[in-house]
N, C-alpha and C positions, 0 to 999 in steps of 0.2 A: 386502774384508778387515774393514772396520769393522762391516759387517752380521754377519759371522761371529762377531766378537768379542762383539758385543752378544747374539747368540743364545746363545753359550756361557755368558755371564754370567747370562742369564736361566735357562738350564738348571741352572747351578750353584746359583743362588739358590733355585730350586724344590727341588732335591735337598737343599740345606742346610736349608731350612725344613721340608720333609717329614721329613728325617732327624732334625732337632732335636726336633720335636714327637713323633715316633714314639719316639725314644730316651727322652725325658722320660717318656712314658706307659709304656714298657716298664720303665724304671727304677722307677717307682711300683709296677708289677706285680711286679718282681723284689724290691723292698724289703719288700713285704708279708709274704712268708713268712720273711724274715730278721728282721723285727720280731717275728713270732710266735715264732721261735726264742729271742728274748730273754726272752719271757715263759714259755716252756715248758721243762721239763727235757728232756734229750736223749731219754729214753724216750718221753715224750709227743709230742715232736717227731717221733720215729720213727713213731708211730701216725698222726700228722697227715700225714706224708709219704706213707705207704702209702695212706691214705684219699684223699689228693689225687691220687695216681697213678691210682686207680680212676676218680675223677670225670673227670680229664683224658683217661684212656684212652677212655672212651665218647664224650667230646666230640671227640677226635681221629678216632676211628673213624667216628662217625656224622655229624659236622658238617663238620669240616675236610676230609674226603676229597673233598667236592664244591666246595671253594673255588677251586682252580685252574681246573677246567673252567668254572665260573661266570664267572670273570673273563675267560678267553680267549674264550668264546662270546659273552658280553655285549658285549665290545669290538667283536667282528666285527659283531654285530647292530646296534649303535649306529652303526657306520660305514655300514651298508646302509640302515637305516630311521629312524635318529634315536631309536629306542626300545630298551628291553631287556625288554619285557614277556614275550616267550616264554622267555627265559633265566630271568627272575625267577619266572615261574610254576613252572617246573621246580624252581627252588631252594626255593620254598615247600613243594612236595610232599616234597622231600628232608628238609626240616626237620621236617615232620609225621611222616614215617616214622621219623626219628631218635628223636623223643620216644617213639613207640610201641615201638620196638625196645628202647630203654633201659629202659622200664617193665617189659617182659617179662623182660629179663635180670636186672635187679636183684631182682625178686620171686622169680625161680627160683633165683638164686645167692646170696641174702642170707645164708644160713648160712655159706657159704664166704668171702664178702667180710668179714663181721664177724670171723671167726676169723683171717683173714689179717692184717687191720689192727689187731686187738685193740680193736675198738670195739663199742658196743652197737647194738641195732636202732634205737633212737631216734637215735643218732648217724648211722646210715645214712640216715635220712630227711633230715637236714640235708646230708649229702653229696650226696644226690639233688637237693636244692634248689640246691646249688652247681653241679651239672651244668647245670641249667636256666639259671642265670645266665650261665654260660660260653657255652652254646650261643646264647643270644639276643645276647650281645655279639659273638660271632663272626659271626653272621648279619648284623648291622647293619654291622659293619666291612667285611665282604666286599661288601655292597651298595654302599657308597661307592667301593670299589675298582672294582667292575664299572661304575659310572657314570663312571669316570675322575676321580673327585674324591679325589685322593691326599692332599691337605692335610686334607680333612674326615675321611678315614680315620684319619690320624695324630692328629687332634684327638679322635676318638672313643676311640682307644686311651688317650690322655692322660686324658680325663674318667673312663673306667672305672678306670684305675689309681689316679688321685688319689682317687676316691670310695672305693675299697677301702682305701686307706691311712688316710684320714680316719675311716672306720668302725671300723677296728682301734683307733685311739687313742680314739675315742668309747666303745667297749666297755670299753677299759682304764679310762677315767675313771669309768665307772659300775660297775666291778668285775665285768665279765662276759666277760673274755677266756678262753674255753674252746673246746673243739673244735667245739661246735655253733655258737657265735656266729662263729667264724672262717669256717665254710662259708656262713653266712647272709649274709656280706658280698657274695657274688657275685650272688645274685638282687637284692639291694637296689641294688647298683651298676648292674646292668642296667636297673633301673627308672629310676634317675637318668639313665642314658645315653639311654633312650627319650624321656624328658621333654625333655631338652636339645635333642635333634636331630630331634624329630618334625616340627617346622615347616620344617626345612631340606631335607627330602626332596622331590625333584621327582617327584611321583606321576604326572605326565603321561607320564613315560618308563616307568613300571612297569605301567600299566593301559591297556587292559582286560586282565584275567586271561585268558590263552589258553594252554592246555596242548596244544602241538603234539607229535604222536607222534615226528616226526623229531628235534626238539630234545631230547625226553626220551631217545630211544635214543642220540643222540650223547653227551649228558651222562652217561648211565648207562655207556656203553662206556668213556668217558674215566675216569669215577669209579671203576669196578670195579678198574682198575689203580692208580689213586691210593689207593683203599681198601686194597689190598694193600701199597702202598708206605708209606703213612702209618702203617699198623699196625706195619710193620717199623721205621720210624723211631721210633715211640713206644717200642717195646721196646728200641731202641738207647738212647734217652734215659732210660728208666726201668727197663729190664730188669735192670740191675744189682741192683735191690732184690729181685727174685725169687730170685736166687742168694744174695745177702747174707742174706735172711730165713732161709735154711736153715742157713747156716754161722756167723752172728754174732748178737750180742744186739741187742735193739731199741735199746739205747743207742748201739751202734756204727752202726746204721742211721741214727739221728738225726744223729750226728757226720758221717757220710759225706754225707748229704743236705744238710747246711748248705753244705759245699764245693761240692756238685753244683748247688745253687741259684744260686750265683755263676756257675758255669760255664754253666748253662742260660740264665741271664739274658743273658750275653754272646752266646751262640749266637742267642738271639731277636733281639738288637739287630743282629747281622750278617745275619740272615735278612731284616731290613728292606730290605736292598739288593736282594735278589731280588724282593721284593714291589713295590718302587718301580719297578724296570725292566721288570717283566712286561708292563704295558700298552704301554709304548713298544716293546719287542721284538716283541710280538704284532702291532702295527700296521706295523712296518718290517722284518719278517723277510725280505722279498723285496728289501730294499735293502742290498746288500753293503757299500756305503760307510758307512752308518750303523752296521751291525753291527761293522765293523772299527774304527770310531771308539770304539765301546763296549768292545771287547775289548782294543785296543792303546793306548788313550789314557786313558780313564776308569778302567778296571780297575786298571792299575798304580799310579796315584796313590792310589786308595782303599786298595789292598792295602798300600802302603807306610805310609800313615797308621795303618791298623789294626794293623800289626806293631809300631809304636812303642807304641801303647796297650797291647797285650798284654805287651810287654817290661816296661813300667812296672808293670803289674799283677803280674807274676811277682815283681818285686823287692819290692813293698810288701805282698804278701799276708799274711805272718806278722804284721807290725806292725798292719795294719788289723783283722784278726780278733782280735788280742790286745786292742786298744783297745776294741772293741765288746763282746766276749764274755768277756774275761779268759781264765782257764785252762779254762773249761767246754768250749769247742769248739776248743782249740788244735790238735788233731790234724787238723782240717779243712784247715789251711793246706797240709800236704803233699799232701793229696788234690787241692786246687785247683791247686796248682802243676803237677802232672802233667796235669790236665785242660786247663790253659791252652795246652799244646802242641797239643791237639786243636782249640782254637778257631782257631788260626792255619791249620791244615789246612782247617778248615771254611770260613774266610774265602776262602782261595784257590779253593775249589771252588764257592762259592755263586754265582759269576757265570755258571756254565754252566747253572744251573737255568732261568732265563727263556728261554734259547735252546732248550733241550731241550723245554720245555713248549710254546713257540710252534710248534715243528716237530712237536708231538704225538708225541715220542719217549718217551711215558710208560711204555711197556713196559720199555724199557731202564732208565729212572730207577728204577722200582720193583722190578725184578728185582735191581738192584744194592743196593737197600735190604734186600731179603730176604737176599742174600748177606752184607751187613754185619751184620744182626741175628744170623744163624746163627753167623757168626764171633765176634761179641761174646759170645754165650751160651757157646760152646765155650771161649773164652778165660777167661770168668768162672769156669766150672766148674774149669778147670785152675789159674788163678792165685789165686782168692780163698782156697781152703784153705791155700795156702802164704803169701801175702802179705797176706791180709785186705783192708781197704779200698783200699790202694794197688794191689793186684792188680786190683780192679774198675776203677780209674781207668786203669791201663795197658791193660787190655782195651779200654776205650772208645776210647782214642787210637789203638791199632793198627787197630781196626775203621774209624775215620774215615779213616785213612791209606790203607787198602786201597780204600775207596770212591773217594777222590780219584784214586788211580792208575787205577782202572777208567774213571772219567769222562775223564781226560786221554787215555788210549789211544783210547777211543771217539771223542772229539772230533777227534783228529788223523787217525784213519782214515776217519771217516764224515761229519763235519760241516764241518771246516775248509775243504775244497775248495769248499763252496757259497758261500763268501764271498771266494774268491780274486779278485785283481785281473783 
């Protein structure tokens, strides 16, 4: 009994430390665009939001899509050999391919990208640099997760977020807070991250570089489904802007995106839970006792705590936005209140992701993402012309609710019996 208690305390301490560091880092990242909104008029913030949408779209599509396969396969390889050089080699190839594909797409679509975001070609160059910084940061953070170094992963997120925020204020003090400098903070923060953590990387686990065809094929097969899914998720998270761009002004897009930045930041914080538990679930997926402990003991406690935080946020949203931005972004409060309902739904559902990924049920995961994005787009087209920004928020919440229902039904019909007593 005493041993069990000590073990649970250690696990709780690790989760608390990981979560605290990750949350602080994510808060820095979330605060950065909110600080930008303080310096930008709503119309300029609208252009910034659309340009950021483009940079993060390519980062999500080309870099994030291989994150989960890398973590899953690397943890298995480390258990078998004590190294992750095969998985790491494949990941390096994916990173290089991502940079090449990004260069081709931005060069060929530059005319349409600049028109969509109302930016110049020079601005697009800085947006491209922003993509490079985001990609490198994602690569390094994924590497620590693949090595099982969850605390170091959260520290890397913290350093990157803190650097970004510091650079924003530095540019402000020298009078250079503009669209180009805002995107320059990402590659500069990535350089800071590389300098800080270079000596802490265990290169013995990463080399020799060995590109094995079997590992590449397995990663590619996993990634192509994740690719489909994360693209869908991206459009769930940012697709509202595509419809809003057609029906409302750039100023309204800026107002909507301020509320959405708070919502997105909360979602990122909750996604930390899935990232934290993925290595543990991957290693113990064949141990029903540990999975039941995760589902029926850890999950309810975390869910209850999260619900309290969301409720407090719902009550305080108008006052907080009014204190920071005055009347400029006051309409963002109503948008955020609607979206906070979606965060509770997402929190309930996020605990299923590590189990689904560990069981390699990625086809189901990402097919539901496609259904979700299609539903979201249809609802946006129907609701935005009638209700404007609130319609976009309602569409997002309904889409998340439908995905949660699909996950729950699939889990109860297909997965739950695997962990029965």
